[in-house]
Phi, psi and omega in degrees: 000128182264126179279129179267139177294153179298141182292143178271124181283336181080001180277136180291151178293147181295136180287144179295149182291152175270154183293139174216165182281134180277156175291133180198159174229164179305139186293334183294334178295308177295326180294315181295311182292324179295312180292324178298318178296320179295315183295315179295319179298318178297319178298318179294323178296317181296314181292327181290321182277345177272346179249145182291330182253035183255028180296322179293321179295321178296321178298315177295326178297315177296323179295317180292326176298319179294319179295317180297316179296323179296317180293318180293332179291344178274357179280138177224132179260119182254123179270146177302133183092003178229164176221160177240121176270121184267126182229134181228119180054040177083358181252143179286129182245357178132179183230139175254117179251341183293128181285146179123194181268126185228148177251126177236178179302122183297340181281351185273161174254134182250122181250131184278136176225127178279131177247019177283165174289142180230150175250139172225123178253123181286155175290156179294118182255140177258113187226152172272130179284187183297335178271000180087007179275132178288129180229162174247130186218145175210158182214159173244136184239130175257120185223167184206144176287121180259328180231105185293328180294313179292325180298325182270326189254344182272330181227162180288312184220100188292326174298320178291324177299316177298319181297315180294317181292327178295316179295321179295318180294320179297316179296320181293317179296318182296324181277352183266346183227150176284160178295313175233148182277140178247352180232151182293134180084000181272133177284144178224157182294322185276320188271343183232058185296320182295314179295321181294317181293326176296318178291326176297316179297318181295317180293318180293323178298320177294325183288323186261358180300321178300338179268008179072027183248138176249140180265123179273314183197155173217142181219144174282128179256343179212132177206112182201162173290152176295152185303328184291339179240005185298316181295317180296318180290329177294318177296323178295318178295321177295319178296318178297323179293319179296317179297318179296319179295317178298320180298318178296320180295316181295318179299319178293320180294319178298319177297321179293321178295316178300318180295321180295314179296320180295318180293321179297319179291320181294321181280342183068030181292316183207148177252126183240138173279180184296324181293318179291325176298318179297319179294319179295317178299318179298315180295317180295319179296321178298317181294316186282328185264350182288141178283338180247161179295133180278152179270125182281141176236123182267123178271115181266356180265205178277176182296330184259013178239000000 
C-alpha cells in the first residue's frame, strides 16, 4: 500500500495577531472586592459553625471564599520594563503594558514579555569580503521587543531568532563590501564604518520585523583580516603608506623647485640655459627627496665645469 502525502489546500497561513491593549481595570478594585469577599466569607463560616442552625451561613461563606479567590486570581503585577500578554483559551486577548497592579479576566493566562533594551553580540565570523579576502567580523546589536503579540506568536523563540538573523545579516554585509576600497567612491568595511553600520541596522530591522522586534543600533566590534593573510595584507598596507608618503614628498619638492626657478628669474640673479636648469632641478630634487642628509660638493670652477 502506497501512502499518499496530505493534500495541499493552498490556503495561506494565518498571520500572527498585532499587539493591542487588553481589557483591564485598576488593580485596587479587584483587590478590595476580593479581600472583602474573603473576609465576609470567613466571618460567615465562623458564625455558621458556631451556631447549630448556621448551615446556610456556612454555605454562603464557602461561596464568598470562592468568589474572593477568583477575584484575586485576576490580579497581575506588571513591573516597569515588562508587559503581560493576555491569552484566553489559546486566543490572544491583548497586552498590558501599564506598570503597577492591574485586574484582568481571571480566566485568562498572562505571559511575561520583557520590553527592555537588550544587547546581542554575534560570534566572530570568518567571511570572504567582496574581493574574496577572508576577514573576521563581529557586531553588537541593541534591540527591543516592539510588538509583544508577534514576538510570542510569530516565532518559536524570539531571542534566538534575533541571534540567528543578526549573524546572517553580518555575514551578508561583510560579503557585500571590500575590506578596503580600491576605487574612488566605493564603500569599504574599514573606511566607511558609519555607512556600513547604518546599512547593517536597516537590513537587520527588515529581517526581524516579522517577529515584532525593533533594532535600536548596531555596531561592528571586530573587523580584521584572517590570520592566514594578515601578514601579507599588513605588508601591502605598509607599502601603500610608503608610496603615499613618497608621493607627497615628490609633490612638495616639485613645488619648491618651481618656486626657486621662478624667484631666480624674477630677481634676475642668474640666467640659466635649459641644460643648467635641468642640472639644478636634479640637484634640488635629490636634496629634497633624499631620506638621508646629502653631502655637499663645492664647485671651485666655473658654472659650466
